[in-house]
C-alpha positions in Angstrom: 26.6 -9.3 23.6 23.6 -7.0 23.4 25.0 -4.4 25.7 28.4 -4.4 24.0 26.7 -3.9 20.6 24.5 -1.2 21.8 27.5 0.6 23.3 29.5 0.1 20.2 26.8 1.2 17.9 25.6 4.2 19.9 26.2 6.6 17.0 25.6 4.1 14.2 22.7 5.0 11.8 19.7 2.7 12.0 19.6 1.5 8.4 21.1 1.6 5.0 19.2 4.7 4.0 20.7 6.7 6.9 24.2 5.3 6.1 23.8 6.4 2.5 22.6 9.9 3.7 25.6 10.0 6.1 28.0 9.2 3.3 26.4 11.9 1.0 26.7 14.4 3.8 30.4 13.4 4.4 31.2 13.8 0.7 29.5 17.2 0.7 31.5 18.3 3.7 34.8 17.1 2.0 33.8 19.0 -1.1 33.0 22.1 1.0 36.4 21.8 2.7 38.2 21.6 -0.7 36.4 24.7 -2.0 37.3 26.6 1.2 41.0 25.6 0.7 40.9 26.8 -2.9 39.3 30.1 -1.8 42.0 30.5 0.8 44.7 30.1 -1.8 43.0 32.7 -4.0 42.8 35.2 -1.2 46.4 34.7 -0.2 47.4 35.3 -3.8 45.4 38.5 -3.9 46.9 39.6 -0.6 50.4 39.0 -1.9 49.6 41.0 -5.1 48.2 43.8 -3.0 51.3 44.0 -0.9 53.5 44.1 -4.0 51.4 46.8 -5.6 51.5 48.9 -2.4 55.3 48.7 -2.4 55.5 49.7 -6.1 53.2 52.7 -5.5 55.2 53.7 -2.4 58.4 53.7 -4.6 56.6 55.7 -7.2 55.6 58.3 -4.6 59.2 58.5 -3.4 60.5 59.0 -6.9 57.8 61.6 -7.7 58.7 63.4 -4.5 62.4 63.4 -5.5 61.5 64.8 -8.9 59.5 67.6 -7.3 62.4 68.5 -5.0 64.8 68.4 -8.0 62.4 70.6 -9.9 62.2 73.1 -7.1 66.0 73.1 -6.7 66.3 73.8 -10.5 63.8 76.6 -10.3 65.7 78.1 -7.4 69.1 77.8 -9.3 67.5 79.5 -12.3 66.2 82.3 -10.2 69.7 82.7 -8.7 71.2 82.7 -12.1 68.8 85.3 -13.3 69.6 87.5 -10.4 73.3 87.1 -11.1 72.8 88.0 -14.7 70.8 91.1 -13.9 73.5 92.2 -11.5 76.1 91.7 -14.2 74.1 93.7 -16.7 73.7 96.6 -14.3 77.4 97.1 -13.8 78.8 100.7 -13.9 81.0 101.9 -16.7 84.0 101.4 -14.6 83.0 97.9 -14.1 82.7 97.4 -17.9 86.3 98.4 -18.3 87.2 95.9 -15.7 85.1 93.2 -17.3 86.6 94.1 -20.7 90.0 93.2 -19.4 88.7 89.7 -18.7 88.7 87.8 -22.1 86.3 85.1 -20.9 83.6 87.4 -19.6 82.0 87.9 -23.0 82.0 84.2 -23.6 80.3 83.6 -20.3 77.6 86.2 -21.0 77.0 84.6 -24.4 76.7 81.2 -22.8 74.3 82.4 -20.2 72.3 84.2 -22.9 71.8 80.7 -24.6 71.1 79.0 -21.3 68.2 81.3 -20.4 65.9 80.2 -23.2 66.8 76.6 -22.5 66.0 77.1 -18.9 62.7 78.7 -19.7 61.8 75.7 -22.0 62.8 73.3 -19.2 60.6 75.3 -16.8 57.6 75.0 -19.2 58.1 71.3 -19.6 58.5 70.8 -15.8 55.3 72.7 -15.3 53.5 70.4 -17.7 55.1 67.3 -16.2 54.2 68.6 -12.7 50.5 68.5 -13.7 50.8 65.0 -15.1 52.7 63.8 -12.1 50.0 65.2 -9.7 47.3 63.5 -11.8 49.2 60.2 -11.7 49.8 60.6 -7.9 46.0 61.1 -7.4 45.2 57.9 -9.4 47.9 56.0 -7.6 46.5 57.1 -4.2 43.0 55.9 -5.3 44.3 52.6 -6.4 46.3 52.2 -3.1 43.1 52.9 -1.2 41.2 50.3 -3.2 44.0 47.7 -2.7 44.0 48.4 1.0 40.2 47.9 1.1 40.7 44.6 -0.9 43.4 43.6 1.5 41.2 44.2 4.5 38.3 42.3 2.9 40.7 39.5 1.9 41.9 39.3 5.5 38.3 39.1 6.8 37.4 36.4 4.2 40.5 34.5 5.2 39.4 34.6 8.8 35.9 33.4 7.8 37.4 30.6 5.7 39.6 29.6 8.5 36.6 29.4 10.9 34.5 27.5 8.3 37.4 25.1 7.7 37.6 24.4 11.4 33.9 23.7 11.5 34.1 21.4 8.5 37.1 19.6 10.1 35.1 19.1 13.3 32.1 17.7 11.3 34.5 15.4 9.4 36.1 14.2 12.6 32.6 13.4 14.1 31.5 11.5 11.0 34.8 9.7 10.8 34.1 8.6 14.4 30.7 7.3 13.4 32.2 5.5 10.4 34.9 4.2 12.7 32.2 2.8 15.0 30.6 1.2 11.9 33.9 -0.5 11.0 33.9 -2.1 14.4 30.6 -3.8 13.7 30.9 -7.6 13.7 30.8 -9.2 10.3 27.7 -11.1 11.1 25.7 -7.8 11.6 27.2 -6.3 8.4 26.1 -9.4 6.5 22.5 -9.0 7.7 22.5 -5.4 6.7 23.9 -6.2 3.2 21.5 -9.1 2.6 18.6 -6.9 3.7 19.6 -4.2 1.2 20.1 -6.8 -1.6 16.7 -8.5 -0.9 14.9 -5.1 -0.7 16.3 -4.1 -4.1 15.2 -7.4 -5.6 11.7 -6.9 -4.4 11.6 -3.5 -6.0 12.7 -5.0 -9.3 10.1 -7.8 -9.2 7.3 -5.4 -8.3 8.2 -3.1 -11.2 8.8 -5.7 -14.0 5.3 -5.2 -15.4 6.0 -1.5 -16.2 9.0 -2.2 -18.5 8.6 -1.6 -22.2 10.8 -4.0 -24.1 10.9 -1.7 -27.2 13.6 0.9 -26.6 16.2 2.6 -28.7 19.7 1.2 -29.1 21.2 4.2 -27.1 18.7 4.1 -24.2 19.8 1.5 -21.7 18.4 3.1 -18.6 15.4 0.8 -18.6 17.7 -2.2 -18.6 19.7 -1.0 -15.7 16.6 -1.0 -13.6 16.3 -4.8 -14.0 19.8 -5.4 -12.7 20.4 -5.7 -8.9 23.5 -3.5 -8.5 23.6 -3.4 -4.7 26.3 -6.1 -4.2 28.5 -4.4 -6.9 28.1 -1.0 -5.1 28.8 -2.4 -1.7 31.9 -4.3 -2.9 33.3 -1.1 -4.5 33.1 0.9 -1.3 36.2 -0.3 0.5 38.6 -3.3 0.7 36.9 -4.7 3.8 33.4 -4.6 2.2 34.8 -6.1 -1.0 36.2 -9.0 0.9 32.9 -9.5 2.8 30.8 -9.3 -0.3 33.0 -11.6 -2.4 33.0 -14.2 0.3 29.2 -14.2 0.8 27.5 -16.2 -2.0 24.0 -15.2 -0.8 24.6 -11.6 -2.0 25.1 -12.6 -5.6 22.2 -15.0 -6.0 20.2 -12.4 -8.0 21.5 -12.3 -11.6 20.0 -10.8 -14.8 20.6 -12.9 -17.9 22.6 -11.0 -20.6 20.5 -9.4 -23.2 21.0 -9.9 -26.9 20.2 -6.7 -28.9 20.4 -6.0 -32.6 21.2 -2.4 -33.4 22.9 -0.3 -36.2 26.3 -1.6 -35.3 25.2 -5.3 -35.3 24.3 -7.7 -32.5 25.4 -6.7 -29.0 25.3 -8.6 -25.7 24.5 -6.4 -22.7 25.3 -7.2 -19.1 27.5 -10.2 -19.7 30.2 -9.2 -17.2 27.8 -8.6 -14.4 26.1 -12.0 -15.1 29.3 -13.9 -15.1 30.5 -12.3 -11.8 27.2 -13.1 -10.1 27.3 -16.7 -11.3 30.9 -17.1 -10.2 30.5 -15.5 -6.8 27.2 -17.2 -6.0 28.9 -20.6 -6.2 26.3 -23.2 -5.1 23.8 -20.7 -3.8 20.4 -21.2 -5.5 20.1 -18.5 -8.1 17.2 -16.2 -9.0 17.5 -15.2 -12.7 15.8 -12.2 -14.3 15.3 -12.5 -18.1 14.2 -9.6 -20.4 14.0 -10.9 -23.9 14.7 -8.0 -26.4 15.1 -9.9 -29.6 12.3 -10.8 -32.0 13.0 -14.1 -33.7 10.3 -13.7 -36.3 11.9 -10.6 -37.8 15.5 -10.9 -36.8 16.1 -14.6 -37.3 18.7 -14.8 -34.5 19.2 -16.9 -31.5 20.4 -16.2 -28.0 24.0 -16.9 -27.2 24.4 -20.3 -25.5 25.4 -19.3 -22.0 26.5 -22.3 -20.0 25.9 -22.3 -16.3 28.4 -24.1 -14.0 27.5 -27.6 -13.1 27.0 -26.7 -9.4 24.6 -23.8 -10.2 21.0 -24.3 -8.9 18.0 -22.3 -10.2 15.5 -21.4 -7.5 13.5 -18.7 -9.3 13.3 -17.2 -12.8 11.6 -13.9 -13.5 10.7 -13.2 -17.2 9.5 -10.0 -18.9 7.6 -11.5 -21.9 6.5 -9.8 -25.1 4.8 -11.8 -27.8 7.3 -13.9 -29.7 10.5 -12.6 -28.0 12.0 -15.9 -27.1 13.2 -17.2 -23.7 16.8 -18.5 -23.9 16.7 -22.3 -24.4 19.5 -23.0 -21.9 17.5 -21.6 -18.9 16.7 -24.7 -16.7 13.3 -25.2 -15.2 13.2 -23.3 -11.9 11.3 -24.1 -8.7 9.6 -20.7 -8.8 8.6 -19.1 -12.1 7.4 -15.5 -12.4 6.2 -14.3 -15.9 5.2 -10.7 -16.5 3.9 -9.3 -19.7 5.7 -6.1 -20.7 4.0 -2.8 -20.5 3.6 -2.6 -24.3 2.4 -6.2 -24.9 -1.2 -7.0 -26.0 -3.4 -6.9 -22.9 -4.4 -9.3 -21.6 -3.5 -12.3 -23.6 -3.1 -16.0 -23.1 0.3 -17.5 -23.5 1.3 -21.2 -23.9 4.2 -21.8 -21.6 7.1 -24.1 -22.8 6.7 -27.5 -21.2 10.5 -27.8 -20.6 10.4 -24.6 -18.6 7.8 -26.0 -16.2 9.4 -29.4 -15.5 10.6 -28.5 -12.0 8.3 -25.5 -11.3 6.2 -25.7 -8.1 5.2 -22.1 -7.9 4.0 -20.1 -10.9 3.1 -16.4 -10.9 1.7 -14.7 -14.0 1.1 -10.9 -14.3 -1.0 -9.7 -17.2 -0.8 -13.2 -18.7 -3.3 -16.0 -18.5 -1.2 -19.2 -18.8 -2.2 -22.0 -21.1 -0.5 -25.4 -20.6 0.1 -28.0 -23.2 -1.1 -31.6 -22.9 1.9 -32.5 -20.8 1.0 -32.6 -17.1 2.9 -30.0 -15.0 3.7 -30.2 -11.3 2.7 -26.6 -10.4 1.4 -26.6 -6.8 0.8 -22.8 -6.4 -0.6 -20.6 -9.1 -0.8 -16.7 -8.9 -2.6 -14.8 -11.7 -2.7 -10.9 -11.7 -4.7 -9.1 -14.3 -5.0 -5.3 -14.4 -6.0 -4.8 -18.1 -9.4 -5.3 -19.6 -10.0 -8.3 -21.8 -11.6 -11.8 -21.9 -10.9 -14.4 -19.3 -10.6 -18.0 -20.4 -12.7 -20.8 -19.0 -11.9 -21.4 -15.3 -11.2 -25.1 -15.8 -8.4 -24.4 -18.3 -6.3 -23.0 -15.5 -6.6 -26.3 -13.6 -7.0 -29.2 -16.0 -3.3 -29.8 -16.6 -2.2 -28.9 -13.1 -3.4 -31.9 -11.2 -1.0 -31.2 -8.3 -2.3 -27.6 -7.8 -2.9 -26.8 -4.1 -3.1 -23.0 -4.0 -4.8 -20.7 -6.5 -4.5 -16.9 -6.2 -6.6 -14.8 -8.5 -6.3 -11.0 -8.6 -8.5 -9.2 -11.2 -8.6 -5.5 -10.8 -10.7 -4.5 -13.9 -13.9 -5.8 -15.4 -13.4 -8.8 -17.5 -15.7 -10.7 -19.9 -16.2 -14.2 -18.6 -16.5 -17.2 -21.1 -18.7 -20.1 -20.2 -17.1 -22.8 -18.0 -17.4 -26.5 -18.2 -18.0 -28.9 -15.4 -14.8 -30.4 -13.9 -13.4 -31.7 -10.6 -10.0 -30.9 -9.1 -8.9 -33.2 -6.3 -5.9 -31.3 -4.8 -6.9 -27.6 -4.5 -7.3 -26.6 -0.9 -6.6 -22.8 -0.9 -8.5 -20.3 -3.0 -7.6 -16.6 -2.8 -9.7 -14.0 -4.7 -9.0 -10.3 -5.0 -11.0 -7.5 -6.6 -13.3 -8.7 -9.3 -12.1 -12.4 -9.4 -15.1 -13.7 -7.4 -17.7 -13.5 -10.3 -15.3 -15.6 -12.4 -15.2 -18.4 -9.8 -18.9 -18.2 -9.0 -19.7 -18.7 -12.7 -17.5 -21.8 -12.6 -19.2 -23.2 -9.5 -22.6 -22.6 -11.1 -21.7 -24.8 -14.0 -20.5 -27.8 -12.0 -17.0 -26.9 -10.7 -16.1 -29.3 -7.9 -13.3 -28.7 -5.4 -13.8 -31.5 -2.8 -10.7 -30.5 -0.8 -11.2 -26.8 -0.6 -10.5 -25.8 3.0 -9.3 -22.2 2.9 -11.0 -19.3 1.2 -9.4 -15.8 1.2 -11.3 -12.8 0.0 -9.3 -9.6 -0.5 -11.0 -6.3 -1.2 -14.0 -7.9 -3.0 -15.6 -4.9 -4.7 -17.3 -6.1 -7.9 -20.9 -7.0 -8.6 -22.1 -10.0 -6.7 -25.5 -10.5 -8.4 -24.5 -14.0 -9.4 -23.6 -15.0 -5.8 -26.0 -17.8 -4.8 -25.5 -20.9 -2.7 -27.8 -23.1 -4.7 -25.0 -24.4 -7.0 -22.0 -23.9 -4.7 -23.2 -24.8 -1.2 -21.4 -28.1 -1.4 -18.2 -26.3 -2.3 -18.2 -24.2 0.9 -19.7 -26.6 3.4 -16.3 -28.2 4.1 -14.3 -24.9 4.4 -12.5 -24.7 7.7 -10.9 -21.3 7.4 -12.2 -18.0 5.8 -10.2 -14.9 5.6 -11.6 -11.5 4.5 -9.4 -8.4 4.1 -9.8 -4.7 3.2 -13.4 -4.1 2.1 -13.2 -1.0 0.0 -16.9 -1.3 -0.8 -18.5 -2.3 2.6 -22.1 -2.4 1.2 -21.3 -5.7 -0.6 -20.6 -7.4 2.7 -24.3 -8.1 3.3 -24.2 -10.5 0.4 -21.7 -12.7 2.2 -24.2 -13.9 4.8 -25.2 -17.1 2.7 -21.5 -18.0 2.6 -21.3 -18.2 6.4 -24.6 -20.1 6.6 -23.4 -22.9 4.3 -19.8 -23.0 5.8 -20.8 -25.5 8.5 -17.3 -26.7 9.0 -15.9 -23.2 9.6 -13.4 -23.2 12.5 -11.1 -20.2 12.0 -12.2 -16.7 10.8 -9.6 -14.1 10.0 -10.6 -10.5 9.5 -8.3 -7.6 8.6 -8.4 -3.9 7.9 -11.8 -2.5 6.9 -13.5 -5.9 7.0 -13.4 -6.3 10.8 -16.3 -4.2 11.8 -18.8 -4.9 8.9 -18.2 -8.7 9.0 -18.6 -8.9 12.8 -21.9 -7.0 12.5 -22.9 -9.4 9.7 -22.3 -12.4 11.9 -24.1 -11.1 15.0 -27.9 -10.9 14.2 -30.2 -12.7 14.2 -28.4 -15.9 15.0 -24.6 -15.4 15.6 -22.2 -17.5 13.6 -19.9 -19.3 16.1 -16.3 -20.1 15.3 -13.6 -21.6 17.4 -10.9 -19.1 16.5 -11.4 -15.5 15.6 -8.3 -13.6 14.4 -8.5 -9.8 14.0 -5.6 -7.6 12.8 -4.6 -4.2 11.4 -7.9 -2.5 12.1 -9.1 0.9 13.3 -12.4 -0.6 14.6 -13.1 -0.4 18.3 -13.8 -3.3 20.6 -17.6 -2.6 20.8 -18.5 -4.7 17.8 -16.5 -7.6 19.1 -18.1 -7.3 22.5 -21.6 -7.3 20.9 -20.7 -10.4 18.8 -19.5 -12.3 21.9 -22.6 -11.2 23.9 -24.8 -12.5 21.0 -23.1 -15.9 21.2 -23.6 -16.0 25.0 -27.3 -15.1 24.7 -27.8 -17.7 21.9 -27.1 -20.4 24.4 -24.1 -22.6 25.2 -21.9 -19.7 26.3 -18.6 -18.7 24.7 -16.6 -21.5 26.1 -14.0 -22.8 23.6 -13.9 -19.5 21.6 -10.4 -18.0 21.1 -10.1 -14.4 20.1 -6.7 -12.9 19.0 -6.2 -9.3 17.9 -3.1 -7.5 16.8 -2.4 -3.9 15.7 -5.9 -2.8 16.6 -5.2 0.5 18.5 -8.9 1.3 19.3 -9.3 -2.0 21.2 -7.3 -0.4 24.0 -10.5 1.3 25.3 -12.5 -1.9 25.5 -9.8 -4.5 26.1 -6.9 -2.5 27.5 -4.3 -2.9 24.7 -4.0 -2.9 20.9 -2.8 -6.5 20.8 -4.1 -9.3 22.9 -5.7 -12.7 23.3 -8.8 -14.1 25.0 -9.6 -17.7 25.7 -13.3 -18.0 26.6 
């Protein structure tokens, strides 16, 4: 199977980007070929015109030559006539008597006397006409020369166009061969490519939701188009085969944007209804991911969303919402398993938002960006909570995130700007086992621990790019919180000088079994754990680092010298290119 595919796809582009580039190049070549054909027709028309003009000028030259010959003959006849007249006038007296006997001679002489002035007038006109004809012949000769030059240039252009057309035809044939190979790809492979393209586009939409400004003019819908996954529509419009494949694959249509109700000068308008209905229809029973961009203010407009009814077989896996103040969420949207709420770019920042209880009934995973969620008194079943804050403001009490989430198991906090932290109250949460902190989130949690926060099941601590002030980092109030941690992960230290303050953490983490280090945290953390008494772990995982193997070797030597040897220690590293000098390869594993 593999060899057959590799032979069939020898000339196939590697990914969708290259296929798109190939299609654009093919379209460009076809357009170039069409322009060459149009140029060839224009040149042929010019060539035909030049031939006709040359023929006309040749006829003109022949006619002019005949006129000149007739003019010369007329002049010669007039000269002969003048000679005859002179001879007649010079007759002897005897001859006069003879002529007198002829009655018609005097009439003839009178006639010739009248003819002579007429002939002279004709000669004068012919002299003038001769000058004009010569000027016209000169101009005609110049135009004929120009047409001959144009004919030669047109012939050369025609030859060039013919050669170019042949080159374009060869390129088109080659690219048609590539496309022909693509058409022979099994449907299973095409489906993987299509689903990869659809999923990649959806990730781009989710990552960019926070940048959307919900207040836009009635005529400007470019922003809205960016929230709609158009990839399956584009693929199905390419050809009949792709349309059949797309429409028979429900997974490609599982990303749907809810129609938007907008009030403008012409009244209320629903945007995106056709795309939404097609996605719902073709997704069939596939779990859906809905994107909602409320653009209607109930407080001022006093309007409600249209009541869109989902088919009974539709399932909602995830809902993504761009939220702005009191812009409502459609009431018919069922509670999803995963809920992602993003404050719009023009919303107050940051602000706390009370989430509708009915929206959280089935939600297990909740992600909030630029919003600090507040829950009502009703208990919710959220098990994983992500909070991302990039705007300055005041953080709520830490326990308010947890008090109505008794089933919460994973908490991810990403704070990238300095926040003012309010006083926390003592509380205990029985289920939380994973705590991930990024940026400036650590002081927020430390303050909660210092006031009596208790997480008895906390087993995994993830620190990502901790770069804020750690003056409040002490173990006096939080040692019991970290003593039972079995797994610590530290990633990407953009401020390595703060790493020295993490030594107390490793000292109190007596149950630590697995240590994961990534990026810029590998070398400084290993140095931190080496002197004076090395911190021993059962499993050390290193990845994505430019550090060399010297620091790891020093750490293992320190453990060996400390007594007990390194037996039972497992070291795994991946994507560490500088380890090849010390350990022979950039990815490897050691069991000591």
